[in-house]
C-alpha positions in Angstrom: 32.3 252.5 -107.5 30.2 252.2 -110.5 26.4 252.6 -109.7 25.4 249.8 -112.1 27.7 247.3 -110.2 26.2 248.3 -106.8 22.6 248.0 -108.1 23.3 244.6 -109.8 24.9 243.3 -106.5 21.9 244.4 -104.5 19.5 242.6 -107.0 21.6 239.4 -106.9 21.7 239.4 -103.1 18.0 240.1 -102.9 17.3 237.2 -105.3 19.4 234.8 -103.3 17.7 235.7 -100.1 14.3 235.3 -101.7 15.2 232.0 -103.2 16.6 230.6 -100.0 13.5 231.7 -98.0 11.2 230.1 -100.6 13.1 226.9 -100.5 13.1 226.7 -96.7 9.3 227.4 -96.7 8.6 224.7 -99.3 10.6 222.1 -97.5 7.9 220.4 -95.5 8.8 217.3 -93.4 6.7 214.2 -93.0 5.9 213.3 -89.4 3.1 211.7 -87.3 0.6 213.6 -85.2 2.5 213.3 -81.9 5.6 214.8 -83.4 3.6 217.5 -85.3 2.1 218.7 -82.0 5.5 219.4 -80.5 6.9 221.5 -83.4 5.6 224.9 -84.4 5.9 224.7 -88.2 4.1 223.4 -91.2 4.4 219.7 -91.6 2.9 216.8 -93.6 1.0 214.0 -91.9 0.1 210.8 -93.8 -2.8 208.6 -92.6 -6.3 207.4 -93.3 -9.7 209.0 -93.1 -11.8 207.7 -90.3 -15.0 207.0 -92.2 -17.0 206.0 -89.1 -16.6 209.5 -87.6 -18.5 212.6 -88.6 -17.2 214.8 -91.5 -18.8 218.0 -92.6 -18.3 221.1 -94.7 -19.1 224.5 -93.2 -19.9 226.8 -96.2 -19.8 230.0 -94.1 -16.3 229.4 -92.9 -15.3 227.4 -96.1 -13.8 224.6 -93.9 -14.0 220.9 -94.3 -13.7 218.9 -91.0 -12.9 215.2 -90.7 -11.0 212.7 -88.5 -7.8 211.1 -89.6 -5.6 208.4 -88.1 -1.9 208.4 -88.7 0.5 205.5 -89.1 0.9 205.2 -85.3 -2.9 204.9 -84.9 -3.3 208.3 -83.3 -6.6 209.9 -84.2 -6.9 213.7 -84.7 -9.6 216.1 -85.9 -8.4 217.8 -89.1 -9.8 221.2 -90.2 -9.1 221.9 -93.9 -9.3 225.4 -95.1 -11.3 224.9 -98.2 -13.7 222.4 -99.8 -13.5 218.6 -99.6 -11.5 217.2 -102.5 -13.6 215.5 -105.2 -12.0 212.1 -104.8 -11.9 212.1 -101.0 -14.4 209.2 -100.6 -12.2 207.0 -102.8 -8.9 207.8 -101.1 -6.9 204.9 -99.6 -4.5 207.4 -97.9 -4.6 211.1 -97.1 -1.7 213.5 -96.7 -2.6 216.7 -94.7 -0.2 219.7 -94.9 -0.6 222.2 -92.0 0.1 222.6 -88.3 -1.5 222.1 -84.9 -3.5 225.0 -83.5 -6.0 225.0 -80.7 -5.8 221.2 -80.3 -6.7 220.4 -83.9 -4.6 219.9 -87.0 -5.3 222.8 -89.3 -4.5 221.9 -92.9 -4.3 224.3 -95.8 -3.7 221.5 -98.3 -5.0 217.9 -98.6 -3.6 215.3 -100.9 -5.4 212.0 -101.6 -4.0 208.7 -102.8 -6.7 206.8 -104.7 -6.4 203.2 -105.9 -5.0 203.0 -109.4 -7.1 201.6 -112.1 -3.9 200.1 -113.5 -3.1 198.0 -110.5 -4.2 194.4 -110.8 -3.9 191.2 -108.9 -1.2 189.8 -111.2 -3.4 187.1 -112.6 -2.9 188.2 -116.3 0.9 187.9 -115.8 0.6 184.4 -114.2 -1.4 183.1 -117.1 1.2 184.0 -119.6 4.0 182.2 -117.7 
């Protein structure tokens, strides 16, 4: 067999395996905290920041800790690897990506949904009708 064909075949198979593993790793499911505790994989949990509870940043560990309540009202301590997002205080919803470890939700990414400055009450539309 031609050596070029064998090398090309190996490169193609390697690229397919790499692409499939990257796709599987990036496919992260949404679930609540109770379901996330039972699976041992990276998940996304949507909820709200519990502002009444303590939140703090540990500069030595580079970790931000806060409490979050999911859509089923289950409250869990979240440990984010990294600094607090700039718009965290304005967020109406938070999505934490990570997994449960040692009884806490360890997140490596945090997405915030802030109120849009373009959302209105609809009064301007009602006046034109």
